[in-house]
N, CA, C and O atoms as a Maestro MAE file, in Angstrom:
{
 s_m_m2io_version
 :::
 2.0.0
}

f_m_ct {
 s_m_title
 :::
 protein
 m_atom[204] {
  # First column is atom index #
  i_m_mmod_type
  r_m_x_coord
  r_m_y_coord
  r_m_z_coord
  i_m_residue_number
  s_m_chain_name
  s_m_pdb_residue_name
  s_m_pdb_atom_name
  i_m_atomic_number
  :::
  1 25 0.830 -1.203 0.000 1 A "UNK " " N  " 7
  2 3 0.000 0.000 0.000 1 A "UNK " " CA " 6
  3 2 0.865 1.254 0.000 1 A "UNK " " C  " 6
  4 15 0.505 2.253 -0.623 1 A "UNK " " O  " 8
  5 25 2.007 1.213 0.696 2 A "UNK " " N  " 7
  6 3 2.872 2.398 0.726 2 A "UNK " " CA " 6
  7 2 3.449 2.712 -0.649 2 A "UNK " " C  " 6
  8 15 3.688 3.878 -0.965 2 A "UNK " " O  " 8
  9 25 3.678 1.689 -1.470 3 A "UNK " " N  " 7
  10 3 4.202 1.941 -2.819 3 A "UNK " " CA " 6
  11 2 3.181 2.726 -3.633 3 A "UNK " " C  " 6
  12 15 3.546 3.638 -4.374 3 A "UNK " " O  " 8
  13 25 1.908 2.378 -3.497 4 A "UNK " " N  " 7
  14 3 0.857 3.120 -4.192 4 A "UNK " " CA " 6
  15 2 0.800 4.566 -3.697 4 A "UNK " " C  " 6
  16 15 0.626 5.488 -4.494 4 A "UNK " " O  " 8
  17 25 0.944 4.762 -2.397 5 A "UNK " " N  " 7
  18 3 0.935 6.129 -1.845 5 A "UNK " " CA " 6
  19 2 2.110 6.942 -2.358 5 A "UNK " " C  " 6
  20 15 1.956 8.126 -2.659 5 A "UNK " " O  " 8
  21 25 3.288 6.326 -2.464 6 A "UNK " " N  " 7
  22 3 4.457 7.045 -2.971 6 A "UNK " " CA " 6
  23 2 4.244 7.428 -4.427 6 A "UNK " " C  " 6
  24 15 4.576 8.543 -4.827 6 A "UNK " " O  " 8
  25 25 3.699 6.524 -5.219 7 A "UNK " " N  " 7
  26 3 3.422 6.842 -6.627 7 A "UNK " " CA " 6
  27 2 2.424 7.990 -6.727 7 A "UNK " " C  " 6
  28 15 2.609 8.905 -7.530 7 A "UNK " " O  " 8
  29 25 1.370 7.947 -5.920 8 A "UNK " " N  " 7
  30 3 0.394 9.046 -5.926 8 A "UNK " " CA " 6
  31 2 1.026 10.349 -5.441 8 A "UNK " " C  " 6
  32 15 0.665 11.431 -5.905 8 A "UNK " " O  " 8
  33 25 1.972 10.241 -4.502 9 A "UNK " " N  " 7
  34 3 2.629 11.438 -3.987 9 A "UNK " " CA " 6
  35 2 3.509 12.095 -5.031 9 A "UNK " " C  " 6
  36 15 3.658 13.317 -5.033 9 A "UNK " " O  " 8
  37 25 4.087 11.315 -5.906 10 A "UNK " " N  " 7
  38 3 4.892 11.902 -6.974 10 A "UNK " " CA " 6
  39 2 3.986 12.609 -7.972 10 A "UNK " " C  " 6
  40 15 4.354 13.653 -8.512 10 A "UNK " " O  " 8
  41 25 2.814 12.056 -8.220 11 A "UNK " " N  " 7
  42 3 1.888 12.674 -9.172 11 A "UNK " " CA " 6
  43 2 1.136 13.853 -8.550 11 A "UNK " " C  " 6
  44 15 1.084 14.940 -9.126 11 A "UNK " " O  " 8
  45 25 0.552 13.624 -7.365 12 A "UNK " " N  " 7
  46 3 -0.231 14.650 -6.662 12 A "UNK " " CA " 6
  47 2 0.157 14.578 -5.176 12 A "UNK " " C  " 6
  48 15 -0.445 13.811 -4.425 12 A "UNK " " O  " 8
  49 25 1.143 15.359 -4.745 13 A "UNK " " N  " 7
  50 3 1.654 15.229 -3.377 13 A "UNK " " CA " 6
  51 2 0.603 15.309 -2.266 13 A "UNK " " C  " 6
  52 15 0.653 14.484 -1.353 13 A "UNK " " O  " 8
  53 25 -0.349 16.255 -2.287 14 A "UNK " " N  " 7
  54 3 -1.318 16.296 -1.180 14 A "UNK " " CA " 6
  55 2 -2.195 15.049 -1.078 14 A "UNK " " C  " 6
  56 15 -2.647 14.697 0.011 14 A "UNK " " O  " 8
  57 25 -2.435 14.387 -2.194 15 A "UNK " " N  " 7
  58 3 -3.260 13.186 -2.167 15 A "UNK " " CA " 6
  59 2 -2.573 12.066 -1.385 15 A "UNK " " C  " 6
  60 15 -3.220 11.371 -0.600 15 A "UNK " " O  " 8
  61 25 -1.288 11.891 -1.591 16 A "UNK " " N  " 7
  62 3 -0.558 10.875 -0.846 16 A "UNK " " CA " 6
  63 2 -0.547 11.149 0.642 16 A "UNK " " C  " 6
  64 15 -0.697 10.227 1.444 16 A "UNK " " O  " 8
  65 25 -0.372 12.405 1.022 17 A "UNK " " N  " 7
  66 3 -0.388 12.770 2.437 17 A "UNK " " CA " 6
  67 2 -1.783 12.578 3.013 17 A "UNK " " C  " 6
  68 15 -1.922 12.089 4.134 17 A "UNK " " O  " 8
  69 25 -2.802 12.947 2.279 18 A "UNK " " N  " 7
  70 3 -4.173 12.768 2.739 18 A "UNK " " CA " 6
  71 2 -4.488 11.297 3.002 18 A "UNK " " C  " 6
  72 15 -5.132 10.967 3.998 18 A "UNK " " O  " 8
  73 25 -4.041 10.421 2.118 19 A "UNK " " N  " 7
  74 3 -4.299 8.997 2.299 19 A "UNK " " CA " 6
  75 2 -3.566 8.434 3.514 19 A "UNK " " C  " 6
  76 15 -4.009 7.447 4.100 19 A "UNK " " O  " 8
  77 25 -2.453 9.051 3.896 20 A "UNK " " N  " 7
  78 3 -1.685 8.566 5.048 20 A "UNK " " CA " 6
  79 2 -2.198 9.143 6.374 20 A "UNK " " C  " 6
  80 15 -2.397 8.394 7.330 20 A "UNK " " O  " 8
  81 25 -2.415 10.461 6.444 21 A "UNK " " N  " 7
  82 3 -2.734 11.096 7.731 21 A "UNK " " CA " 6
  83 2 -4.103 11.769 7.773 21 A "UNK " " C  " 6
  84 15 -4.541 12.186 8.845 21 A "UNK " " O  " 8
  85 25 -4.782 11.885 6.649 22 A "UNK " " N  " 7
  86 3 -6.067 12.572 6.643 22 A "UNK " " CA " 6
  87 2 -5.874 14.082 6.602 22 A "UNK " " C  " 6
  88 15 -4.788 14.580 6.307 22 A "UNK " " O  " 8
  89 25 -6.948 14.796 6.903 23 A "UNK " " N  " 7
  90 3 -6.874 16.259 6.900 23 A "UNK " " CA " 6
  91 2 -6.355 16.708 8.265 23 A "UNK " " C  " 6
  92 15 -7.024 16.565 9.289 23 A "UNK " " O  " 8
  93 25 -5.168 17.241 8.241 24 A "UNK " " N  " 7
  94 3 -4.527 17.696 9.471 24 A "UNK " " CA " 6
  95 2 -3.418 18.668 9.108 24 A "UNK " " C  " 6
  96 15 -3.361 19.182 7.991 24 A "UNK " " O  " 8
  97 25 -2.551 18.907 10.057 25 A "UNK " " N  " 7
  98 3 -1.470 19.858 9.849 25 A "UNK " " CA " 6
  99 2 -0.534 19.469 8.723 25 A "UNK " " C  " 6
  100 15 -0.128 20.319 7.930 25 A "UNK " " O  " 8
  101 25 -0.186 18.188 8.643 26 A "UNK " " N  " 7
  102 3 0.733 17.731 7.594 26 A "UNK " " CA " 6
  103 2 0.107 17.907 6.207 26 A "UNK " " C  " 6
  104 15 0.801 18.244 5.248 26 A "UNK " " O  " 8
  105 25 -1.182 17.682 6.106 27 A "UNK " " N  " 7
  106 3 -1.879 17.845 4.823 27 A "UNK " " CA " 6
  107 2 -1.835 19.293 4.362 27 A "UNK " " C  " 6
  108 15 -1.517 19.565 3.205 27 A "UNK " " O  " 8
  109 25 -2.152 20.227 5.258 28 A "UNK " " N  " 7
  110 3 -2.164 21.642 4.873 28 A "UNK " " CA " 6
  111 2 -0.758 22.156 4.599 28 A "UNK " " C  " 6
  112 15 -0.557 22.988 3.714 28 A "UNK " " O  " 8
  113 25 0.216 21.659 5.358 29 A "UNK " " N  " 7
  114 3 1.606 22.034 5.097 29 A "UNK " " CA " 6
  115 2 2.031 21.543 3.720 29 A "UNK " " C  " 6
  116 15 2.740 22.247 3.000 29 A "UNK " " O  " 8
  117 25 1.607 20.349 3.352 30 A "UNK " " N  " 7
  118 3 1.966 19.818 2.048 30 A "UNK " " CA " 6
  119 2 1.319 20.622 0.929 30 A "UNK " " C  " 6
  120 15 1.946 20.847 -0.107 30 A "UNK " " O  " 8
  121 25 0.096 21.051 1.113 31 A "UNK " " N  " 7
  122 3 -0.540 21.895 0.096 31 A "UNK " " CA " 6
  123 2 0.243 23.198 -0.066 31 A "UNK " " C  " 6
  124 15 0.475 23.651 -1.187 31 A "UNK " " O  " 8
  125 25 0.646 23.794 1.043 32 A "UNK " " N  " 7
  126 3 1.431 25.027 0.977 32 A "UNK " " CA " 6
  127 2 2.763 24.789 0.270 32 A "UNK " " C  " 6
  128 15 3.154 25.572 -0.595 32 A "UNK " " O  " 8
  129 25 3.458 23.716 0.633 33 A "UNK " " N  " 7
  130 3 4.741 23.421 -0.006 33 A "UNK " " CA " 6
  131 2 4.570 23.130 -1.493 33 A "UNK " " C  " 6
  132 15 5.412 23.520 -2.302 33 A "UNK " " O  " 8
  133 25 3.497 22.457 -1.856 34 A "UNK " " N  " 7
  134 3 3.254 22.160 -3.262 34 A "UNK " " CA " 6
  135 2 2.950 23.430 -4.049 34 A "UNK " " C  " 6
  136 15 3.355 23.557 -5.205 34 A "UNK " " O  " 8
  137 25 2.243 24.361 -3.433 35 A "UNK " " N  " 7
  138 3 1.968 25.634 -4.108 35 A "UNK " " CA " 6
  139 2 3.229 26.472 -4.270 35 A "UNK " " C  " 6
  140 15 3.381 27.191 -5.258 35 A "UNK " " O  " 8
  141 25 4.136 26.377 -3.294 36 A "UNK " " N  " 7
  142 3 5.380 27.134 -3.372 36 A "UNK " " CA " 6
  143 2 6.351 26.515 -4.374 36 A "UNK " " C  " 6
  144 15 7.177 27.212 -4.964 36 A "UNK " " O  " 8
  145 25 6.246 25.235 -4.556 37 A "UNK " " N  " 7
  146 3 7.107 24.541 -5.513 37 A "UNK " " CA " 6
  147 2 6.759 23.067 -5.504 37 A "UNK " " C  " 6
  148 15 6.540 22.481 -4.444 37 A "UNK " " O  " 8
  149 25 6.710 22.478 -6.660 38 A "UNK " " N  " 7
  150 3 6.276 21.083 -6.762 38 A "UNK " " CA " 6
  151 2 7.237 20.148 -6.019 38 A "UNK " " C  " 6
  152 15 6.791 19.248 -5.307 38 A "UNK " " O  " 8
  153 25 8.534 20.348 -6.176 39 A "UNK " " N  " 7
  154 3 9.523 19.450 -5.577 39 A "UNK " " CA " 6
  155 2 9.472 19.440 -4.047 39 A "UNK " " C  " 6
  156 15 9.533 18.356 -3.467 39 A "UNK " " O  " 8
  157 25 9.363 20.583 -3.359 40 A "UNK " " N  " 7
  158 3 9.228 20.514 -1.897 40 A "UNK " " CA " 6
  159 2 7.986 19.742 -1.449 40 A "UNK " " C  " 6
  160 15 8.016 19.062 -0.424 40 A "UNK " " O  " 8
  161 25 6.908 19.842 -2.203 41 A "UNK " " N  " 7
  162 3 5.702 19.089 -1.883 41 A "UNK " " CA " 6
  163 2 5.908 17.593 -2.018 41 A "UNK " " C  " 6
  164 15 5.427 16.817 -1.193 41 A "UNK " " O  " 8
  165 25 6.617 17.189 -3.051 42 A "UNK " " N  " 7
  166 3 6.895 15.768 -3.263 42 A "UNK " " CA " 6
  167 2 7.814 15.240 -2.167 42 A "UNK " " C  " 6
  168 15 7.576 14.158 -1.629 42 A "UNK " " O  " 8
  169 25 8.850 15.984 -1.836 43 A "UNK " " N  " 7
  170 3 9.786 15.548 -0.788 43 A "UNK " " CA " 6
  171 2 9.055 15.399 0.531 43 A "UNK " " C  " 6
  172 15 9.238 14.400 1.228 43 A "UNK " " O  " 8
  173 25 8.237 16.366 0.884 44 A "UNK " " N  " 7
  174 3 7.491 16.301 2.139 44 A "UNK " " CA " 6
  175 2 6.530 15.119 2.144 44 A "UNK " " C  " 6
  176 15 6.412 14.420 3.151 44 A "UNK " " O  " 8
  177 25 5.844 14.890 1.029 45 A "UNK " " N  " 7
  178 3 4.881 13.792 0.959 45 A "UNK " " CA " 6
  179 2 5.564 12.439 1.116 45 A "UNK " " C  " 6
  180 15 5.078 11.579 1.850 45 A "UNK " " O  " 8
  181 25 6.681 12.247 0.435 46 A "UNK " " N  " 7
  182 3 7.407 10.973 0.563 46 A "UNK " " CA " 6
  183 2 7.940 10.808 1.978 46 A "UNK " " C  " 6
  184 15 7.942 9.699 2.512 46 A "UNK " " O  " 8
  185 25 8.389 11.891 2.590 47 A "UNK " " N  " 7
  186 3 8.892 11.820 3.969 47 A "UNK " " CA " 6
  187 2 7.765 11.434 4.934 47 A "UNK " " C  " 6
  188 15 7.980 10.616 5.829 47 A "UNK " " O  " 8
  189 25 6.593 11.999 4.768 48 A "UNK " " N  " 7
  190 3 5.454 11.662 5.626 48 A "UNK " " CA " 6
  191 2 5.071 10.191 5.458 48 A "UNK " " C  " 6
  192 15 4.776 9.512 6.441 48 A "UNK " " O  " 8
  193 25 5.072 9.703 4.237 49 A "UNK " " N  " 7
  194 3 4.687 8.318 3.991 49 A "UNK " " CA " 6
  195 2 5.734 7.357 4.536 49 A "UNK " " C  " 6
  196 15 5.387 6.314 5.088 49 A "UNK " " O  " 8
  197 25 7.001 7.693 4.390 50 A "UNK " " N  " 7
  198 3 8.080 6.811 4.852 50 A "UNK " " CA " 6
  199 2 8.226 6.823 6.369 50 A "UNK " " C  " 6
  200 15 8.772 5.882 6.946 50 A "UNK " " O  " 8
  201 25 7.751 7.863 7.007 51 A "UNK " " N  " 7
  202 3 7.901 8.014 8.465 51 A "UNK " " CA " 6
  203 2 7.102 7.009 9.229 51 A "UNK " " C  " 6
  204 15 7.126 7.010 10.460 51 A "UNK " " O  " 8
  :::
 }
 m_bond[203] {
  # First column is bond index #
  i_m_from
  i_m_to
  i_m_order
  :::
  1 1 2 1
  2 2 3 1
  3 3 4 2
  4 3 5 1
  5 5 6 1
  6 6 7 1
  7 7 8 2
  8 7 9 1
  9 9 10 1
  10 10 11 1
  11 11 12 2
  12 11 13 1
  13 13 14 1
  14 14 15 1
  15 15 16 2
  16 15 17 1
  17 17 18 1
  18 18 19 1
  19 19 20 2
  20 19 21 1
  21 21 22 1
  22 22 23 1
  23 23 24 2
  24 23 25 1
  25 25 26 1
  26 26 27 1
  27 27 28 2
  28 27 29 1
  29 29 30 1
  30 30 31 1
  31 31 32 2
  32 31 33 1
  33 33 34 1
  34 34 35 1
  35 35 36 2
  36 35 37 1
  37 37 38 1
  38 38 39 1
  39 39 40 2
  40 39 41 1
  41 41 42 1
  42 42 43 1
  43 43 44 2
  44 43 45 1
  45 45 46 1
  46 46 47 1
  47 47 48 2
  48 47 49 1
  49 49 50 1
  50 50 51 1
  51 51 52 2
  52 51 53 1
  53 53 54 1
  54 54 55 1
  55 55 56 2
  56 55 57 1
  57 57 58 1
  58 58 59 1
  59 59 60 2
  60 59 61 1
  61 61 62 1
  62 62 63 1
  63 63 64 2
  64 63 65 1
  65 65 66 1
  66 66 67 1
  67 67 68 2
  68 67 69 1
  69 69 70 1
  70 70 71 1
  71 71 72 2
  72 71 73 1
  73 73 74 1
  74 74 75 1
  75 75 76 2
  76 75 77 1
  77 77 78 1
  78 78 79 1
  79 79 80 2
  80 79 81 1
  81 81 82 1
  82 82 83 1
  83 83 84 2
  84 83 85 1
  85 85 86 1
  86 86 87 1
  87 87 88 2
  88 87 89 1
  89 89 90 1
  90 90 91 1
  91 91 92 2
  92 91 93 1
  93 93 94 1
  94 94 95 1
  95 95 96 2
  96 95 97 1
  97 97 98 1
  98 98 99 1
  99 99 100 2
  100 99 101 1
  101 101 102 1
  102 102 103 1
  103 103 104 2
  104 103 105 1
  105 105 106 1
  106 106 107 1
  107 107 108 2
  108 107 109 1
  109 109 110 1
  110 110 111 1
  111 111 112 2
  112 111 113 1
  113 113 114 1
  114 114 115 1
  115 115 116 2
  116 115 117 1
  117 117 118 1
  118 118 119 1
  119 119 120 2
  120 119 121 1
  121 121 122 1
  122 122 123 1
  123 123 124 2
  124 123 125 1
  125 125 126 1
  126 126 127 1
  127 127 128 2
  128 127 129 1
  129 129 130 1
  130 130 131 1
  131 131 132 2
  132 131 133 1
  133 133 134 1
  134 134 135 1
  135 135 136 2
  136 135 137 1
  137 137 138 1
  138 138 139 1
  139 139 140 2
  140 139 141 1
  141 141 142 1
  142 142 143 1
  143 143 144 2
  144 143 145 1
  145 145 146 1
  146 146 147 1
  147 147 148 2
  148 147 149 1
  149 149 150 1
  150 150 151 1
  151 151 152 2
  152 151 153 1
  153 153 154 1
  154 154 155 1
  155 155 156 2
  156 155 157 1
  157 157 158 1
  158 158 159 1
  159 159 160 2
  160 159 161 1
  161 161 162 1
  162 162 163 1
  163 163 164 2
  164 163 165 1
  165 165 166 1
  166 166 167 1
  167 167 168 2
  168 167 169 1
  169 169 170 1
  170 170 171 1
  171 171 172 2
  172 171 173 1
  173 173 174 1
  174 174 175 1
  175 175 176 2
  176 175 177 1
  177 177 178 1
  178 178 179 1
  179 179 180 2
  180 179 181 1
  181 181 182 1
  182 182 183 1
  183 183 184 2
  184 183 185 1
  185 185 186 1
  186 186 187 1
  187 187 188 2
  188 187 189 1
  189 189 190 1
  190 190 191 1
  191 191 192 2
  192 191 193 1
  193 193 194 1
  194 194 195 1
  195 195 196 2
  196 195 197 1
  197 197 198 1
  198 198 199 1
  199 199 200 2
  200 199 201 1
  201 201 202 1
  202 202 203 1
  203 203 204 2
  :::
 }
}
């Protein structure tokens, strides 16, 4: 299941975080990071999933 989340996180970073933690602080932080730059959003999403 984590492999699917990582793949989704590369395509749409907030979706991967949402599937892991739901709507919370990490989700909103990921949306902000993704808006500021796609790569920071992807890095954060993979880090949340791997944690």
